[in-house]
N, C-alpha and C positions, 0 to 999 in steps of 0.2 A: 504494500500500500504506500502510495506517495500522496502527500497533501501539500499543496503549494498555494501560497498567497500570491496571486497573479500581480497585484499592485506592487508589493515590495520585493517580489521574486524570492521570498524566504520560505524555507520549508517550515511546516507546522506539524507538531506531533500530536496535539489533542484539539479536537473541535467538538462542538455541539451543533447539530443541525435541527432546527425546529421547522416543520412543514405543516401547512394546512392540508386537509384531506385530499383535495384535488391535486395539490403539488406532489404529495406522496404517491398518489395513483400514477401521475405522469412519470415520476422517477422510476417506479416499478416497471412501467411500460418501456422506458428507455433502457433499463438494465436488461430486461428480457430481450429487447432488440439487439443489444450489444452481444449477448450470449449466442444469438443466432446469425449475426452479421458476418459475412465472409470478407468484408472490406478491412484491410489491415489497420487503417487509420481512422476507423469510425469513432465518432464521439457525438455527444448530445449536450445541448445547453438547456438547463432548466431555469427559467426566469420567474420572478414573482410578477404579479399583475401589472405593475407599472415599470417593469424592466430596470429597477434600481438595484436588484440583487440577482446574482447568477451562480449556478453550480454547473461546472462542466464535468461530465462523466465520460470515462474511457476505460478500456481494458489495458493493463500494463503487464509486463513480464519482466521480473527482476533479472532473469537470466538473459533476456534479449530486449533491452530497453530502447528499441528502435521505433517506438510508437509515435503517435501524433505529438505529444507534448514531451520534448526531450529535456525540459528543465528538470 
């Protein structure tokens, strides 16, 4: 698992994510799509209603870190 603060470019070790039910449903759908997607750099952006907050999800492999976000 890698957690990155995109603004500061710093790694983060601990976070809490609080989602509304519709956001949680969307995140579940994105994760299911990632598990089935054959595109090596697939990723999804989960935004709140007014697009002021964003979570980007992607699959990573510590043994082969050549994915979408090389940070």
